[in-house]
C-alpha positions in Angstrom: -3.3 49.4 77.7 -1.2 51.4 75.4 2.1 50.0 74.0 5.3 51.7 75.1 6.4 54.2 72.6 9.8 52.5 72.2 8.1 49.2 71.1 5.9 51.1 68.6 8.9 52.7 67.1 10.8 49.4 66.8 7.8 47.8 65.0 7.6 50.8 62.5 11.3 50.6 61.9 11.3 46.9 61.1 12.0 46.1 57.4 9.0 45.0 55.3 9.7 42.2 52.7 7.3 42.1 49.7 7.2 39.0 47.3 8.4 39.9 43.8 5.6 39.6 41.2 6.5 38.7 37.7 4.9 40.7 34.9 1.9 39.0 33.3 2.9 36.8 30.3 0.6 36.8 27.2 -0.4 33.2 26.2 1.0 32.3 22.8 -1.6 32.1 20.1 -2.4 28.8 18.4 -0.2 28.3 15.4 -1.6 29.0 11.9 -1.7 26.6 9.0 -1.4 23.3 10.9 -0.9 20.6 8.3 -2.9 17.4 8.2 -2.2 14.2 6.2 -4.7 12.2 4.3 -4.3 8.7 5.9 -5.1 6.1 3.3 -5.6 2.3 3.5 -6.1 -0.3 0.8 -9.3 -2.0 1.7 -10.8 -5.0 -0.2 -12.5 -2.7 -2.6 -9.4 -0.5 -3.2 -7.6 2.4 -1.5 -9.6 4.9 0.6 -8.9 7.8 2.8 -9.8 6.5 6.3 -8.7 9.3 8.5 -6.9 12.7 8.8 -4.0 13.4 11.1 -3.5 17.0 12.2 0.1 17.8 13.4 -0.8 19.5 16.7 2.4 18.6 18.5 3.4 21.2 21.1 0.0 22.9 20.9 -1.0 22.3 24.5 -4.3 20.8 23.5 -6.8 19.6 26.2 -8.0 16.3 24.7 -11.3 16.6 26.6 -12.3 19.3 24.2 -12.2 16.9 21.2 -15.5 15.4 19.9 -17.0 14.0 16.7 -18.6 17.5 16.2 -15.3 19.4 16.3 -14.6 19.2 12.6 -16.5 19.1 9.3 -14.7 17.4 6.5 -15.5 17.7 2.8 -13.7 16.0 -0.2 -13.4 16.5 -3.9 -11.7 14.1 -6.3 -10.9 15.1 -9.9 -9.5 13.5 -13.0 -5.8 14.6 -13.5 -5.7 13.7 -17.2 -7.1 16.3 -19.7 -7.1 13.6 -22.4 -9.7 11.7 -20.4 -11.9 14.6 -19.7 -15.5 13.4 -19.1 -14.4 9.7 -19.3 -13.4 8.9 -15.7 -15.9 7.4 -13.3 -15.5 7.6 -9.5 -14.8 11.4 -9.3 -16.8 13.4 -6.8 -17.4 17.0 -5.8 -17.7 18.5 -2.3 -18.8 15.3 -0.6 -19.2 15.5 3.2 -17.2 12.8 4.9 -18.8 11.4 8.0 -16.6 11.8 11.0 -16.8 8.8 13.3 -14.3 9.8 16.0 -11.8 12.5 16.9 -9.0 11.6 19.2 -5.6 12.7 20.5 -2.9 10.3 19.3 0.5 9.7 21.0 2.8 12.6 20.5 0.0 15.2 20.5 -1.4 14.7 17.0 -5.2 14.9 16.4 -6.7 12.0 14.4 -10.0 12.5 12.7 -11.5 9.1 11.8 -13.7 8.9 8.8 -16.4 6.5 7.7 -14.9 4.0 5.2 -15.9 0.8 3.4 -17.1 -0.5 0.1 -19.5 2.1 -1.5 -18.9 4.9 1.0 -19.2 8.2 -0.9 -16.2 10.4 -1.2 -13.7 7.9 0.3 -11.9 6.4 -2.7 -8.6 7.6 -4.1 -9.0 5.9 -7.6 -11.3 6.4 -10.5 -11.8 4.3 -13.6 -11.1 5.5 -17.1 -13.6 3.7 -19.4 -11.9 4.5 -22.7 -8.6 3.0 -21.8 -9.9 0.5 -19.3 -7.5 1.7 -16.5 -7.7 2.8 -12.9 -6.7 6.4 -12.4 -5.2 8.0 -9.3 -7.4 11.0 -8.6 -6.4 14.5 -7.5 -7.8 14.9 -4.0 -8.8 18.2 -2.5 -10.0 18.1 1.2 -11.3 21.0 3.3 -11.5 20.7 7.1 -13.5 23.3 9.0 -13.4 23.5 12.7 -17.0 24.0 13.9 -16.5 23.7 17.7 -13.7 25.4 19.7 -10.8 23.5 21.1 -9.2 24.2 24.5 -5.6 25.2 24.0 -3.6 26.3 27.1 -6.9 27.1 28.8 -8.6 29.1 26.2 -11.0 28.5 23.3 -9.2 28.3 20.0 -10.0 27.8 16.4 -7.2 26.3 14.1 -6.2 27.1 10.6 -5.7 23.8 8.8 -3.9 23.0 5.5 -3.9 19.8 3.5 -0.7 17.8 3.4 0.4 14.5 1.7 -1.5 11.3 1.3 0.2 8.6 3.3 -0.4 4.8 3.2 2.1 2.9 5.4 1.4 -0.4 3.7 1.9 1.0 0.2 4.8 3.2 1.3 6.6 0.1 2.7 7.2 -0.9 -1.0 10.1 0.7 -2.8 10.1 1.5 -6.5 12.5 -0.1 -9.0 13.0 -1.1 -12.6 14.5 -4.2 -14.3 14.5 -5.3 -17.9 12.3 -2.4 -18.9 9.6 -3.1 -16.3 8.8 -0.8 -13.4 8.0 -2.6 -10.2 7.2 -2.1 -6.5 9.1 -4.2 -4.0 8.6 -5.2 -0.4 11.9 -6.4 1.2 11.7 -8.8 4.2 13.5 -7.8 7.4 15.1 -11.2 7.7 18.6 -11.7 6.2 19.9 -14.5 4.1 18.2 -16.1 1.1 14.4 -15.5 1.1 11.6 -16.7 -1.0 9.9 -14.4 -3.6 6.3 -13.9 -4.4 5.7 -12.4 -7.9 2.4 -10.6 -8.0 0.9 -9.9 -11.4 -1.8 -7.3 -11.5 -5.1 -7.1 -13.4 -6.0 -5.2 -16.5 -7.0 -2.0 -14.7 -3.6 -1.5 -13.2 -1.6 -1.6 -16.4 0.0 1.4 -18.1 -1.4 3.3 -21.0 -0.1 6.0 -23.4 -0.8 8.7 -20.8 0.6 7.1 -17.7 2.9 4.4 -16.4 2.4 4.8 -12.6 3.2 1.6 -10.8 1.6 2.8 -7.5 -1.7 1.4 -9.0 -0.5 -2.2 -8.6 -0.7 -1.7 -4.9 -3.6 0.7 -4.5 -6.3 -1.2 -6.5 -6.5 -4.2 -4.2 -4.8 -6.2 -1.5 -3.2 -8.8 -3.8 0.4 -7.8 -3.3 -0.1 -6.1 0.0 -1.5 -9.3 1.6 1.8 -11.1 1.2 3.6 -8.2 2.9 1.5 -8.3 6.1 3.2 -9.5 9.3 0.9 -12.6 9.2 2.1 -13.6 5.7 5.7 -12.7 6.4 5.7 -15.0 9.4 4.2 -17.9 7.4 6.9 -17.5 4.6 9.7 -16.8 7.1 10.2 -13.5 5.4 9.6 -13.1 1.6 10.2 -10.6 -1.1 7.0 -9.4 -2.8 7.7 -8.1 -6.3 4.9 -6.4 -8.2 5.8 -5.3 -11.8 3.5 -3.2 -14.0 2.8 -4.0 -17.6 3.3 -1.0 -19.9 -0.1 -2.0 -21.5 -1.8 -5.2 -20.3 -0.4 -8.7 -19.8 -2.8 -10.1 -22.4 -0.7 -8.3 -25.0 2.0 -10.9 -24.4 1.7 -12.5 -27.9 2.4 -9.2 -29.5 4.8 -7.6 -27.0 6.6 -10.6 -25.4 5.8 -9.9 -21.8 6.5 -13.5 -20.7 10.1 -13.2 -21.9 10.4 -9.7 -20.5 9.2 -10.9 -17.1 11.6 -13.8 -17.1 14.4 -11.3 -17.9 13.3 -9.1 -15.0 13.3 -12.0 -12.6 16.8 -12.9 -13.8 18.1 -9.4 -13.2 16.4 -9.2 -9.8 17.7 -12.6 -8.6 21.2 -11.6 -9.7 21.1 -8.5 -7.3 19.1 -9.8 -4.4 19.4 -12.8 -2.0 16.5 -14.9 -3.4 15.9 -18.6 -2.6 15.5 -19.7 -6.2 13.8 -22.9 -5.1 11.0 -20.9 -3.6 9.8 -18.4 -6.2 6.0 -18.2 -6.5 3.8 -16.6 -9.1 0.3 -15.2 -8.2 -1.8 -13.2 -10.6 -5.4 -11.9 -10.9 -7.5 -11.6 -14.1 -5.0 -10.4 -16.8 -2.3 -11.3 -14.3 -4.0 -14.7 -13.8 -3.5 -15.4 -17.5 0.1 -14.2 -17.2 0.8 -16.4 -14.2 -0.4 -19.4 -16.1 1.5 -18.4 -19.3 4.7 -17.9 -17.4 4.3 -21.2 -15.6 3.8 -23.0 -19.0 6.7 -21.1 -20.6 9.2 -21.7 -17.8 8.1 -25.0 -16.1 11.3 -25.2 -13.9 11.1 -21.6 -12.6 8.3 -21.5 -10.1 7.7 -23.6 -7.0 4.0 -22.9 -7.2 1.5 -21.0 -9.3 -1.9 -19.3 -8.4 -4.0 -18.0 -11.2 -7.0 -16.0 -9.9 -10.0 -15.3 -12.1 -7.6 -16.1 -14.9 -8.4 -15.4 -18.6 -8.2 -18.4 -20.8 -10.9 -17.5 -23.3 -10.8 -13.8 -24.5 -14.0 -13.4 -26.5 -13.7 -16.3 -29.0 -9.9 -16.4 -28.8 -8.2 -19.1 -26.7 -5.2 -17.5 -25.1 -4.2 -20.4 -22.9 -4.0 -23.6 -25.0 -4.6 -27.1 -23.8 -0.9 -27.8 -24.5 0.1 -24.9 -22.3 -2.2 -26.1 -19.5 -0.7 -29.5 -19.8 2.8 -28.0 -19.5 1.8 -26.5 -16.2 1.4 -29.9 -14.7 4.9 -30.1 -13.3 4.2 -27.0 -11.1 1.8 -27.2 -8.1 -1.1 -25.0 -9.1 -4.1 -23.6 -7.2 -6.9 -22.0 -9.2 -9.2 -19.5 -7.5 -12.4 -18.2 -9.2 -16.0 -17.2 -8.3 -18.8 -19.0 -10.1 -20.8 -15.7 -10.5 -17.9 -13.9 -12.3 -19.5 -12.2 -15.3 -16.2 -10.5 -16.4 -14.2 -13.7 -16.8 -16.9 -16.5 -16.7 -16.0 -19.4 -14.5 -16.8 -22.3 -16.7 -14.6 -21.7 -19.8 -11.8 -20.0 -17.7 -11.1 -21.0 -14.1 -13.0 -24.3 -14.2 -11.5 -25.3 -17.5 -8.0 -24.4 -16.4 -8.3 -26.4 -13.2 -9.7 -29.4 -15.1 -6.8 -29.4 -17.6 -3.8 -28.6 -15.4 -2.7 -32.0 -14.0 -3.1 -32.1 -10.3 -4.4 -28.5 -9.9 -6.4 -27.5 -6.8 -9.5 -25.4 -7.3 -11.3 -23.0 -4.9 -14.6 -22.2 -6.7 -16.6 -19.7 -4.6 -20.3 -19.1 -5.3 -19.7 -15.3 -5.1 -17.2 -12.8 -3.6 -18.4 -12.1 -0.1 -15.9 -11.4 2.6 -16.5 -10.0 6.1 -20.2 -9.5 5.4 -19.7 -7.4 2.3 -20.5 -8.7 -1.2 -18.3 -7.5 -4.0 -18.4 -8.0 -7.8 -18.0 -11.6 -8.8 -14.8 -10.9 -10.6 -12.9 -9.8 -7.5 -12.0 -13.3 -6.2 -8.5 -12.1 -5.6 -9.9 -10.7 -2.3 -10.0 -14.2 -1.0 -6.3 -14.8 -1.7 -5.3 -11.4 -0.2 -7.0 -12.5 3.0 -5.6 -16.1 3.0 -9.1 -17.6 2.7 -8.9 -20.5 0.2 -8.5 -23.8 2.1 -7.8 -27.4 1.1 -10.0 -30.2 2.2 -7.5 -30.9 5.0 -7.7 -27.3 6.3 -4.4 -25.9 4.8 -4.8 -22.3 3.8 -3.3 -21.0 0.6 -0.5 -18.9 2.1 0.7 -21.9 4.1 0.4 -24.2 1.1 2.4 -21.8 -1.0 5.1 -21.4 1.6 5.5 -25.1 1.8 6.2 -25.6 -1.9 9.8 -25.8 -3.0 11.6 -27.0 -6.2 14.0 -29.1 -4.1 11.2 -31.3 -2.7 
């Protein structure tokens, strides 16, 4: 049946509404030159680059497109001192770093985790200058190549990446300062009021020399100072300053350069400007610094609540640098000696063992070797144990707890 003409006309005359269609928008391209940081951590064997963090905030990245195969990472480390050309060990050229994971971190950053650990090629940030006997902070040059596409706002994308700064949150938590002619690094506790102070004295490799006086090294070479700044140690001490000065040469030059007196003056200046509990100042030192810890304790018997010489030098060649009279003078200060029996750099018998036997009342932790967390290190590195709060008394008291309990007012 045909529709009436009037109805057909009415339908044709009715207005037709069409949905507005927005013009197509081009997807923004991925940004060029995204910066990545070199994320460092001081491990028991020294500082290493353990990951990279790419600043991909706001990129619109689909994290499902990330995998261990997304990036290839290569590293080169060179000696920055022309005067030491050809004399620095630990440099490396175009070493491929093994990627262990790639993940999206909170905030949209991409973290590229790298293999790390003692002996891992291309991971270290420090070399060793044999002529001057010092650690050297190497110049690092990383290249990151994206070998698999990422999904960004729904499309496959390759990023241009640019190296940024090296960051190490533990090291960066220490500020730089100077007192009585000595540069230092300082960790300041969060707690207010008078707080104890741990004086950390570095080994020979971290001292200054005529080409450099860079007190980052006192934190980068090992965990000696850093251990006392960890949340665990800070809880044990109830919040403590950690003061790590750098010798312009080496602490063993004290007889010629008067470092003991200079360190005492530095402490006096520091105490005058900071809220330090002067009944709870502790001195801890390794190797060269172990000698200096003992020397300071003998020179100023009423200054320290406790002393910890680690792998300490008493006999330098045929020269006795800590006399029996000095060791006897340490007897009024609670002392804990730490040493490894297989130490070939500072042999245990005439050094750590002798010190422990001649300081009245001294405790001794004599380890057969330096093995921690399944890794065996050179026998001289017994400071690793103190940095990990491993030495323990017969009744089960660990060294950090023992230190924190010592006070001059007892």
